[in-house]
C-alpha positions as CSV (number, residue, x, y, z in Angstrom):
1,M,-41.4,34.2,15.5
2,I,-40.2,37.8,16.1
3,D,-42.5,39.1,13.4
4,F,-45.5,37.2,15.0
5,F,-44.8,38.6,18.5
6,S,-44.1,42.1,17.2
7,N,-47.8,42.5,16.3
8,L,-49.1,41.5,19.7
9,D,-49.9,43.6,22.8
10,P,-47.0,43.4,25.4
11,I,-49.3,41.7,27.9
12,L,-50.3,39.1,25.4
13,Q,-46.6,38.7,24.5
14,A,-45.7,38.0,28.1
15,L,-48.6,35.6,28.5
16,L,-47.7,33.6,25.5
17,A,-44.0,33.5,26.4
18,T,-44.7,32.2,29.9
19,C,-47.1,29.6,28.6
20,F,-44.0,28.3,26.7
21,T,-42.0,28.3,30.0
22,W,-44.9,26.6,31.8
23,G,-45.0,24.0,29.0
24,M,-41.3,23.3,29.5
25,T,-41.9,22.6,33.2
26,A,-44.7,20.2,32.1
27,L,-42.3,18.5,29.7
28,G,-39.9,17.9,32.5
29,A,-42.6,16.6,34.8
30,A,-43.8,14.3,32.0
31,L,-40.6,12.1,32.5
32,V,-42.6,10.3,35.2
33,F,-44.5,8.6,32.4
34,T,-41.2,6.9,31.2
35,T,-39.3,6.2,34.5
36,K,-39.7,6.2,38.2
37,K,-36.2,7.6,38.9
38,V,-33.8,9.9,37.1
39,N,-30.0,9.4,37.5
40,Q,-29.0,11.7,40.4
41,K,-25.9,13.0,38.5
42,L,-28.0,13.9,35.6
43,L,-30.5,15.8,37.8
44,D,-27.7,17.6,39.7
45,G,-26.2,18.6,36.4
46,M,-29.5,19.9,35.1
47,L,-30.0,21.9,38.3
48,G,-26.5,23.4,38.0
49,F,-27.3,24.3,34.4
50,A,-30.6,25.9,35.5
51,A,-28.6,28.0,38.1
52,G,-26.2,29.2,35.4
53,V,-29.1,30.2,33.1
54,M,-30.8,32.2,35.9
55,I,-27.6,34.0,36.9
56,A,-26.8,34.9,33.2
57,A,-30.4,36.0,32.6
58,S,-30.3,38.2,35.7
59,F,-27.4,40.2,34.4
60,W,-27.6,40.1,30.6
61,S,-31.4,40.4,30.3
62,L,-32.3,42.4,33.4
63,I,-29.5,44.3,35.2
64,S,-27.6,45.4,32.2
65,P,-30.6,47.0,30.5
66,A,-31.7,48.6,33.8
67,L,-28.3,50.3,34.1
68,E,-28.5,51.6,30.5
69,M,-32.0,53.0,31.2
70,S,-30.8,54.8,34.3
71,E,-28.3,56.9,32.4
72,G,-29.0,60.6,32.4
73,G,-31.5,60.5,35.3
74,P,-31.5,62.6,38.4
75,L,-30.1,59.7,40.5
76,P,-26.7,58.0,40.2
77,K,-26.8,55.4,37.4
78,W,-26.3,52.5,39.9
79,F,-29.0,53.6,42.3
80,P,-32.2,52.1,40.7
81,A,-30.4,48.9,40.0
82,A,-29.0,48.5,43.5
83,V,-32.3,49.3,45.2
84,G,-34.4,47.1,42.9
85,F,-31.9,44.2,43.2
86,L,-31.9,44.3,47.0
87,L,-35.7,44.7,47.3
88,G,-36.2,41.7,45.0
89,G,-34.0,39.5,47.2
90,M,-35.7,40.7,50.4
91,F,-39.1,40.1,48.9
92,L,-38.3,36.4,48.1
93,M,-36.6,36.0,51.5
94,V,-39.9,37.2,53.2
95,I,-41.9,34.8,51.1
96,D,-39.5,32.0,51.9
97,K,-40.0,32.6,55.6
98,V,-43.8,32.8,55.4
99,L,-44.9,30.3,52.7
100,P,-44.9,26.7,53.8
101,H,-42.7,24.7,51.4
102,L,-40.3,21.7,51.2
103,H,-37.2,21.5,49.1
104,P,-37.0,18.4,46.8
105,N,-35.3,15.3,48.4
106,A,-35.7,16.9,51.9
107,P,-37.5,15.0,54.7
108,I,-40.8,16.5,55.9
109,E,-39.2,17.5,59.2
110,E,-37.1,20.1,57.2
111,A,-40.1,21.9,55.7
112,E,-39.9,25.7,56.0
113,G,-42.4,28.5,56.5
114,I,-45.3,29.0,58.8
115,H,-46.8,25.7,60.2
116,P,-45.2,23.7,57.3
117,T,-45.8,20.2,58.8
118,K,-49.6,20.7,58.7
119,R,-49.4,20.5,54.9
120,H,-49.1,17.4,52.7
121,R,-45.7,16.7,51.3
122,S,-46.9,17.1,47.7
123,T,-48.3,20.5,48.4
124,L,-45.0,21.6,50.1
125,L,-42.9,20.5,47.1
126,V,-45.1,22.4,44.6
127,L,-44.9,25.5,46.8
128,A,-41.1,25.3,46.9
129,I,-40.8,25.3,43.1
130,T,-43.5,27.9,42.8
131,L,-41.2,30.2,44.8
132,H,-38.7,29.9,41.8
133,N,-41.3,30.6,39.2
134,I,-42.6,33.9,40.7
135,P,-39.4,35.9,39.8
136,E,-39.0,34.0,36.5
137,G,-42.5,35.0,35.3
138,L,-42.1,38.5,36.6
139,A,-38.8,38.8,34.7
140,V,-40.4,37.8,31.4
141,G,-43.3,40.2,31.9
142,V,-41.1,43.1,32.8
143,A,-38.8,42.4,29.8
144,F,-41.8,42.6,27.3
145,G,-43.1,45.6,29.1
146,A,-39.7,47.3,28.6
147,V,-39.9,46.7,24.9
148,A,-43.4,48.3,24.8
149,A,-42.2,51.3,26.7
150,G,-39.8,52.0,23.8
151,F,-36.4,51.9,25.7
152,G,-33.6,51.4,23.2
153,S,-31.8,48.9,25.4
154,A,-34.8,46.6,25.5
155,T,-35.5,44.6,22.4
156,L,-38.1,42.0,21.5
157,A,-35.4,39.5,20.6
158,A,-33.8,39.9,24.0
159,A,-37.2,39.4,25.7
160,L,-37.8,36.3,23.7
161,S,-34.3,35.0,24.5
162,L,-35.0,35.5,28.1
163,A,-38.2,33.4,27.8
164,I,-36.4,30.7,25.9
165,G,-33.6,30.6,28.6
166,I,-36.1,30.4,31.4
167,G,-38.0,27.7,29.6
168,I,-34.9,25.6,29.2
169,Q,-34.1,25.8,32.9
170,N,-37.7,25.1,33.8
171,F,-37.3,21.5,32.5
172,P,-35.3,20.2,35.5
173,E,-37.6,22.0,37.9
174,G,-40.5,19.9,36.6
175,V,-38.4,16.8,37.1
176,A,-37.5,18.0,40.6
177,V,-41.1,18.0,41.7
178,S,-42.6,15.1,39.9
179,M,-39.8,12.5,40.5
180,P,-39.8,12.7,44.3
181,L,-43.6,12.4,44.3
182,R,-43.4,9.3,42.1
183,R,-40.8,7.7,44.3
184,D,-43.1,8.3,47.3
185,G,-45.7,6.1,45.6
186,M,-47.9,8.7,43.9
187,S,-49.4,7.7,40.5
188,R,-47.7,8.9,37.3
189,L,-50.6,11.2,36.4
190,R,-50.8,12.9,39.8
191,S,-47.1,13.3,40.0
192,F,-47.1,14.9,36.5
193,M,-50.0,17.2,37.4
194,Y,-48.3,18.4,40.6
195,G,-45.0,18.9,38.7
196,Q,-46.5,21.1,36.0
197,F,-48.8,22.9,38.4
198,S,-45.7,24.5,40.0
199,A,-45.2,26.7,37.0
200,M,-48.8,27.9,36.7
201,V,-47.8,31.1,38.6
202,E,-45.5,32.2,35.8
203,P,-48.1,33.6,33.4
204,I,-49.8,35.4,36.3
205,A,-46.5,37.0,37.4
206,A,-45.7,37.9,33.8
207,V,-48.9,39.7,33.3
208,I,-48.5,41.6,36.5
209,G,-45.0,42.6,35.6
210,A,-45.9,43.7,32.0
211,V,-48.9,45.7,33.2
212,A,-46.9,47.5,35.9
213,V,-44.1,48.7,33.7
214,T,-46.3,49.5,30.7
215,Y,-48.4,52.0,32.7
216,I,-45.7,53.2,35.2
217,Q,-42.6,53.5,33.1
218,A,-40.5,55.2,35.8
219,L,-40.6,51.8,37.7
220,L,-38.9,50.0,34.8
221,P,-35.2,50.0,36.0
222,Y,-36.4,49.1,39.5
223,A,-38.7,46.3,38.2
224,L,-36.0,44.8,36.0
225,T,-33.5,44.5,38.8
226,F,-36.2,43.5,41.3
227,A,-36.8,40.4,39.2
228,A,-33.0,39.9,39.0
229,G,-32.6,40.1,42.7
230,A,-35.4,37.7,43.3
231,M,-33.9,35.2,40.8
232,I,-30.5,35.4,42.4
233,F,-31.9,34.8,45.8
234,V,-33.6,31.6,44.5
235,V,-30.3,30.5,42.9
236,A,-28.2,31.1,46.1
237,E,-30.8,29.8,48.5
238,E,-32.1,26.7,46.7
239,V,-30.8,25.8,43.2
240,I,-27.1,25.8,43.9
241,P,-27.3,24.0,47.3
242,G,-29.8,21.5,45.8
243,S,-27.4,20.7,42.9
244,Q,-24.5,20.0,45.3
245,E,-26.2,18.2,48.2
246,N,-25.5,14.7,46.8
247,G,-21.8,15.2,46.4
248,N,-21.7,16.0,42.6
249,N,-20.1,19.4,43.3
250,D,-17.8,19.5,40.3
251,L,-20.5,18.4,37.8
252,A,-22.9,20.9,39.2
253,S,-20.4,23.7,39.0
254,I,-19.3,22.9,35.4
255,S,-23.0,22.6,34.4
256,L,-23.6,26.0,36.0
257,M,-20.9,27.5,33.8
258,V,-22.3,25.9,30.7
259,G,-25.8,27.2,31.5
260,F,-24.4,30.7,32.0
261,V,-22.6,30.6,28.6
262,V,-25.7,29.2,26.8
263,M,-27.9,32.0,28.2
264,M,-25.2,34.6,27.5
265,I,-25.0,33.4,23.9
266,L,-28.8,33.4,23.6
267,D,-29.0,37.0,24.8
268,V,-26.1,38.4,22.9
269,A,-26.9,36.5,19.6
270,L,-30.7,37.3,19.6
271,G,-30.6,40.6,21.6
């Protein structure tokens, strides 16, 4: 697989990788064709696992390479990473305040953003998960762009491991959208379509990230940590609270640790 990807343009690499992560979301959403309800403990465990993968990916695949790239520059080594990380979190916070969305399992009255109750519940659920997928797609695109830029700390194997990790954690996100819609009485096909649609933004964000760092290489450490900050905001604001709101705190916490270890092994073994 690495040999195949190595012969491709970085933008095409990012596009193909995020088509895989989109497909994993669709795979999770496809569970509506087999059942109308997923065991809540299983879902909370999957969300905790997803949180662990995102945290590990943020450090091992994004922050750590950014710190290495900043060595020997005119600014302190930590400066680009700190600035990019905080900007990424603030960017997602602004989108969270503006974009109408509804977290899975929440009543329509708890919808967030500008004029949220004027939107249909299905649309709000899709927009909530779309918030997750923007930084994930951006992270994959930036990772492949870093490889094309020729930085020693960025490898094709590491970028692929990041895409695989994000694909794994996209599975429960597809479930988290499609299952509530199915429980609300929506048809299996429509529930599936809404569930997989939430990840459609990932290839778009990936191409934007790859293009940006390919042509403006000075942005790379900032772009890597920007994606990391955005991902950590999503984990702290939505994924971890969502995994523990039904009382399965210990299960969600252990699953988070397992997800972190799996992503760490993927990155270290392949990168």
